[in-house]
C-alpha positions in Angstrom: -12.3 32.9 48.4 -15.2 30.4 48.4 -15.5 30.6 44.6 -11.7 30.2 44.2 -11.7 27.1 46.3 -14.6 25.8 44.2 -12.6 26.3 41.0 -9.5 24.5 42.5 -11.7 21.5 43.3 -12.9 21.3 39.7 -9.4 21.7 38.3 -8.1 18.7 40.3 -6.4 16.1 38.1 -9.1 13.5 38.8 -11.8 15.7 37.4 -9.9 17.6 34.8 -9.8 14.7 32.3 -13.6 14.0 32.2 -14.2 17.8 32.1 -11.9 18.2 29.1 -13.6 15.3 27.4 -17.0 16.8 27.9 -15.9 20.2 26.6 -14.1 18.6 23.6 -17.2 16.6 22.7 -19.5 19.7 23.1 -17.1 21.8 20.9 -17.1 19.2 18.2 -20.9 19.1 18.1 -21.1 22.9 17.9 -18.6 23.2 15.1 -20.4 20.5 13.2 -23.7 22.3 13.6 -22.3 25.6 12.2 -20.6 23.6 9.3 -17.0 24.4 10.3 -16.2 20.7 10.5 -17.9 17.7 8.9 -18.8 14.7 11.1 -20.2 11.4 10.0 -23.1 9.8 11.9 -20.6 7.3 13.3 -18.4 10.2 14.5 -21.3 11.9 16.2 -22.3 8.7 18.0 -18.7 8.1 19.2 -18.5 11.7 20.5 -21.8 11.4 22.3 -20.8 8.1 24.0 -17.5 9.7 25.1 -19.4 12.6 26.6 -21.7 10.2 28.5 -18.8 8.2 29.8 -17.0 11.4 31.0 -20.2 12.6 32.7 -20.6 9.3 34.5 -17.0 9.3 35.6 -17.2 12.8 36.9 -20.5 12.1 38.8 -18.9 9.0 40.4 -15.9 11.0 41.6 -18.2 13.6 43.2 -20.2 10.9 45.0 -17.1 9.3 46.4 -15.8 12.7 47.6 -19.1 13.5 49.3 -19.0 10.2 51.2 -15.4 10.8 52.4 -16.2 14.3 53.5 -19.3 13.0 55.4 -17.3 10.3 57.2 -14.5 12.7 58.2 -17.1 15.2 59.5 -18.7 12.5 61.7 -15.4 11.4 63.1 -14.5 14.9 64.0 -17.6 15.5 66.0 -18.0 12.1 67.7 -14.4 11.2 68.5 -13.0 14.6 69.7 -11.6 15.4 73.1 -14.1 16.2 75.8 -14.3 17.2 79.4 -15.1 14.8 82.3 -18.6 16.1 82.7 -19.3 15.6 79.0 -18.7 11.9 79.2 -21.3 9.2 80.0 -21.5 7.7 83.4 -20.7 4.0 84.0 -24.5 3.3 84.4 -25.1 4.9 81.0 -22.3 3.1 79.3 -22.6 -0.3 80.8 -26.3 -0.8 81.4 -26.4 -3.8 79.0 -22.7 -4.8 79.1 -21.5 -8.4 79.3 -18.0 -7.3 80.3 -16.8 -4.1 82.1 -13.1 -3.2 82.0 -11.5 -0.5 84.2 -7.9 0.6 84.2 -6.9 3.4 86.5 -4.4 4.5 89.2 -7.0 4.3 92.0 -10.4 4.6 90.2 -12.3 5.8 93.2 -14.5 8.1 91.2 -15.9 5.2 89.1 -15.7 2.5 91.8 -17.0 3.9 95.1 -20.3 5.6 93.8 -21.2 2.7 91.5 -20.6 -0.5 93.6 -24.3 -1.3 93.8 -24.6 -1.0 90.0 -21.6 -3.3 89.4 -23.1 -5.9 91.8 -26.4 -5.8 90.0 -24.6 -6.3 86.6 -22.7 -9.2 88.0 -25.9 -10.9 89.1 -27.0 -10.6 85.5 -23.8 -12.4 84.3 -21.6 -9.4 83.6 -17.9 -10.0 84.2 -15.7 -7.2 85.5 -11.9 -6.8 85.2 -10.2 -4.0 87.1 -6.6 -2.9 87.0 -5.3 -0.5 89.7 -1.8 0.6 90.5 -0.3 -1.4 93.4 -0.3 0.6 96.6 3.3 -0.6 97.1 4.5 0.6 93.7 7.5 3.0 93.7 5.7 4.8 90.8 3.4 6.5 93.4 6.2 8.9 94.3 6.6 10.1 90.7 2.8 10.4 90.4 2.8 12.7 93.5 5.3 14.9 91.8 3.1 15.5 88.7 -0.2 15.4 90.5 -2.1 17.9 92.6 -2.9 15.0 95.1 -0.6 13.4 97.6 -2.8 10.6 98.9 -2.6 8.1 96.1 -1.8 5.1 98.2 -4.7 5.8 100.6 -7.0 6.2 97.6 -5.9 2.9 96.1 -6.4 1.1 99.5 -9.9 2.7 99.7 -10.8 1.4 96.3 -9.5 -2.1 97.1 -11.5 -2.1 100.4 -14.7 -1.3 98.4 -13.9 -4.0 95.8 -13.6 -6.7 98.4 -17.4 -7.0 98.4 -17.5 -7.4 94.6 -14.6 -9.9 94.4 -16.2 -12.1 97.1 -19.6 -12.2 95.4 -20.9 -15.6 94.3 -22.9 -14.6 91.2 -23.2 -15.5 87.5 -20.6 -12.8 86.8 -17.2 -12.5 88.5 -15.0 -9.5 89.4 -11.3 -9.8 89.0 -8.8 -7.2 90.2 -5.1 -7.0 89.3 -2.4 -4.6 90.5 0.1 -3.0 88.2 3.7 -2.5 89.5 4.5 0.4 87.1 2.7 3.7 86.4 -0.4 3.4 84.3 -0.2 5.9 81.4 -4.0 6.5 81.1 -7.3 5.7 82.7 -10.0 3.8 80.9 -13.5 2.6 81.4 -14.6 0.2 78.7 -17.5 -2.1 77.8 -17.4 -5.3 75.7 -13.9 -4.9 74.3 -14.3 -8.0 72.1 -17.6 -7.1 70.5 -18.5 -4.9 67.6 -20.7 -2.9 70.0 -17.8 -2.2 72.3 -17.1 1.3 73.6 -14.6 3.0 75.9 -13.9 6.3 77.7 -10.1 7.1 77.8 -8.8 9.7 80.2 -5.4 11.3 79.5 -3.2 11.9 82.5 -1.7 15.4 82.7 0.9 17.4 84.6 -0.5 19.1 87.7 -4.0 19.4 86.4 -7.1 18.8 88.5 -8.8 15.5 87.7 -11.9 17.3 86.4 -9.9 19.2 83.8 -8.2 16.2 82.2 -9.1 15.5 78.5 -11.2 12.5 77.6 -12.0 10.8 74.4 -15.0 8.5 73.7 -14.2 5.6 71.3 -16.4 2.9 69.8 -15.3 -0.3 68.0 -17.3 0.7 64.9 -16.7 4.4 64.8 -12.9 4.4 65.4 -11.6 0.8 65.0 -7.9 1.7 64.9 -7.7 3.5 68.2 -10.3 1.3 69.9 -8.1 -1.7 69.0 -5.0 0.2 70.2 -6.4 0.9 73.7 -7.9 -2.6 73.9 -4.4 -4.1 73.3 -2.9 -1.7 75.8 -5.4 -2.8 78.4 -4.7 -6.5 77.7 -1.0 -5.9 77.9 -1.2 -4.2 81.3 -3.6 -6.9 82.5 -1.2 -9.6 81.4 1.7 -7.9 83.2 -0.2 -7.2 86.4 -0.5 -9.3 89.5 -3.8 -10.9 90.7 -5.1 -9.3 93.9 -6.4 -11.7 96.4 -8.8 -11.1 99.3 -7.2 -10.9 102.7 -8.1 -13.8 104.9 
């Protein structure tokens, strides 16, 4: 089977023409050597040049194919779906970030354990933007129907209570929080969305699946520009449509 696939590759239209040119030139030279045909010196030079051009064209096509196959192989291994515990932590992703963006229903798993880390990054000038679902959103009822948890409002309020300290900090960086009125279709933790070094972890929501079993994908601005831009635009659209959350007096 492997040999058959190899022959199919060589018989592709893009390679067949240079192959036939090389074979034709070789045949003409052989026939001339055994005196079955007579070729002038000019003819021999022309045939030799045609063979060289065909070899060069074939070699170029092979190089292009190898580069394409290499890039496809890298995308398949780096950008595939992963489990939660295969993903980097916020500390690993955002250690040198100038901006951190979070979009989630309640985000408690990436907010509560890392508050100290976020505060430290803000002191260094990092800005933080967070989108959570409004605790008063009617979408919470539908989320309860497709989720294994029934305490979404309490989780959102818990996250907001923790964020009060970050929003109230007077540092180089600022923390802004907005509340979405409609269901957020995915969760996302992203770093430096506007930079070529940007990266993000996107979590897909699922039907009655435990949070640890949800599929994730890790995207970078350089490695997967189309989908990185797609989710960046999604974040900005949700941010624009959401309401700014103010500290209670």
